[in-house]
PAVEXLO-10186 format. One record per residue (C-alpha): x, y, z. Coordinates in steps of 0.001 Angstrom, whole numbers, padded with zeros to 6 digits, always signed. Each point is the difference from the previous one (the first is absolute). Layout:
XYZ/...
END
This chain:
+018194-016990-009360/-002536+002380+001579/+001395+002650+002321/-000764-000361+003704/-001414+003248+001387/+001770+001284+003110/-002650+001513+002272/+000222+002037+003198/-002943+000388+002376/-000300+003237+001979/-002076-000337+003140/+000959-003670+000141/-000959-000405+003664/-003526+001354-000392/-003126-002074-000592/+000007+000515-003762/+003775+000056-000240/+000383-003441+001573/-002532-001414-002447/+001801+001595-002956/+003311-001465+001194/-001522-003483+000052/-001595+000479-003418/+003231+001197-001626/+001979-002879+001502/-002536-002489-001370/-000422+001605-003432/+001806-001521-003000/+002379+002390-001691/+000508+002188+003093/+002377+000137+002921/-000192+002029+003181/+003084+002233-000078/-000838+002154+003024/-002636+000394+002691/+000099+003436+001612/-002130+001646+002640/-000632+003559+001164/+003245+001891+000511/+002176-002388-001984/+002092+001838-002635/-000672-000673-003682/+003480+000899-001245/+001209-003610-000017/-002766-001282-002304/+002002+000430-003239/+002976-001809+001572/-002303-002921+000739/-001092-000098-003640/-003578+001119+000727/-001957+000742-003160/-003493+000472+001460/-001161+001176+003411/-003446-000658+001456/-001062+002636+002556/-002563-000795+002685/+001201+002454+002636/-002092+002938+001303/-001254+003234-001594/+002485+002123+001961/+003058-001477-001732/-001213-001572-003246/+000464+003033-002251/+003540+000627+001244/+000773-003688-000538/-001334+000142-003532/+002026+003062-000995/+003135-001641+001354/-000736-003182-001949/-000406+002051-003182/+003362+001673+000668/+001537-003468+000406/-001512-001166-003310/-002121-002670+001691/-003518-000801-001233/-002681+000208+002684/-003322-001651+000788/-001843+001964+002689/-002933-001208+002064/+000241+002606+002759/-003014+002314-000209/-000457+003696+000781/+000915+001445-003421/-001584+003145-001424/+000194+001754-003357/+002845+002282+001097/+002112-002997+001052/-000705-001747-003304/+001147+003138-001860/+003265+000063+001960/+000652-003634-000872/-000750+000588-003688/+002389+002968-000124/+002716-002059+001641/-000540-002903-002393/+000367+002399-002933/+003606+000343+001146/+000450-003780+000298/-000981-001514-003352/-000403-003753+000163/-001001-000151+003673/-003496-001358+000598/-002271+000593+002982/-003351-001676+000663/-002127+001398+002835/-003178-001949+000699/-002683+000695+002625/-000834-003709+000041/+001840-003034-001328/-002926-002414+000310/-001029-000746-003564/-003628-000454+001094/-000072+003507+001488/+001369+001468-003229/-002663-001814-002009/-002763+001062+002424/+000914+003671-000509/+000000-000494-003757/-003431-001661+000094/-001355+002878+002107/+001271+002571-002476/-001665-001907-002823/-003303-000104+001902/-000017+003576+001324/-001535+001733-003048/-003076-002242+000330/-000761+000907+003631/-001234+003073+001834/+002342-000163+002984/+002945-001881+001490/+001636-000299+003405/+002990-001962+001264/+000479-001804+003301/+003580-001035+000709/+000926-002193+002967/+003531-000569+001299/+001979-001052+003058/+000627+002657+002690/+003673+000307-000949/-000743+001581-003363/+001366+003525+000152/-002128+001723-002659/-003748+000501-000241/-001589-000181-002468/+002236-002656-001477/+001941+000568-003208/-002049-002783-001578/-003266+001807+000750/+001377+003311-001251/+001104-001669-003222/-003420-001625-000475/-001705+003365+000541/+002304+001577-002567/-000843-002709-002516/-003716+000577+000530/+000473+003755-000433/+001944-000527-003217/-002770-002244-001327/-002443+002857+000648/+002062+002341-002149/+002276+001176+002788/-002763+001803+001893/-000164-002544+002800/-003568+001109+000680/-003024-002095-000813/-002759+002076-001637/-002567-000727+002726/+002360-000040+003000/-001598+001457+003126/+001155+000726+003537/-002013-000306+003230/-001061+003245+001618/+000935-001289+003466/+002952-002223+000904/+002768-000295+002560/+003413+001064-001205/+001636-002975-001689/-003166-002077-000130/+000089+000000-003797/+003722-000762-000140/+002644+001790-002024/-000718+001218-003526/+002620-000862-002612/-000644+001064-003591/-003680+000358+000862/-000314-003523+001437/-000688-000594+003705/+002500-002378+001615/-000579-001572+003421/+003063-001402+001805/-000298-002826+002551/+002915-001112+002203/-000481-003174+002041/+002163-002813+001391/-000345-003167-002039/-000211+001803-003350/+002713+000025-002646/-001178+001963-003084/-003574+000097-001273/-002019+002320-002219/-003589+000348-001155/-000961+002276-002864/-003758+000569-000033/-001793+001460-003009/-003697+000840+000213/-002995+000639-002214/-003676+000220+000964/-001069-003526+000897/+003454-001603-000291/+003582+000191+001121/+003202-001733-001061/+002671-001019+002492/+003545-000723-001148/+001978-001410+002917/+003556-001178+000368/+001521-001650+003079/+003658-000632+000718/-000016-002556+002803/+003771-000359+000145/+002920+002142-001150/+001061-002759-002378/-002845+001274-002228/+002194+002985-000897/+003014-002037-001060/-000999-000907-003599/-000373+003715-000718/+003294+000864+001699/+001875-002667-001947/-001684+001085-003238/+001212+003569+000602/+003521-001179+000859/+000192-001918-003263/-001271+002899-002117/+001380+003163+001605/+003323-000036-001854/-001885-000016-003299/-002118+003019+000980/+002286+003036+000349/-001560+002976+001727/-002893-000033+002461/-002856-002494-000157/-002855+000469+002488/-002086-003096+000737/+000098-003510-001380/-002639+000594-002667/+002582+000688-002696/+001732-003295+000785/-003110-002117-000582/-000828-001067-003528/
END
């Protein structure tokens, strides 16, 4: 008989957290063991038989949550954004002391968004320039989004890690911020408007042509297949996995 995975959701009262709770309750082979929100202690999770925790809290508490989960021997799937290289290094060092514990941190759980970033990286060497426009709801706490940062990093890696297109140019006159933020040599423009959920356009240009790769999440349920995929695989991936790419065949 297949084991039923006992899952806890951190940030269970938030927009994403509520959707994750519903997805776990409906998923075969899983049961919702706990639903916690900001300020709720994590110490009781092992007593409740929790094997895997899904964190959709806020950047201010997510790293502390994750280190506590590692100490408790609980696998973690993290969708909260705001991570940097230093934070990733701290998590890796901690996981070195907890063999067998798996952590998956993903900037986006929508499988279409993951594929769009991969397609852009494949196309980048054939174009002279690229820019990213990311559009989200006003409640998103980070700008640019983790998804856009990840896509820019993938483009930079495809260019040999330089992140700079050979013919990239800058205007001689512009208002501060008019060209957006620059991440790994790629300009990213962040839009925040009511009515949006999560949307991204990656534009690649050559003389006489441009390629647009766009992904739209119209509802938070679009993230759930990726979340459930990570929940099912995290225990088999000890250490830190960043992004869903490694989980896709």
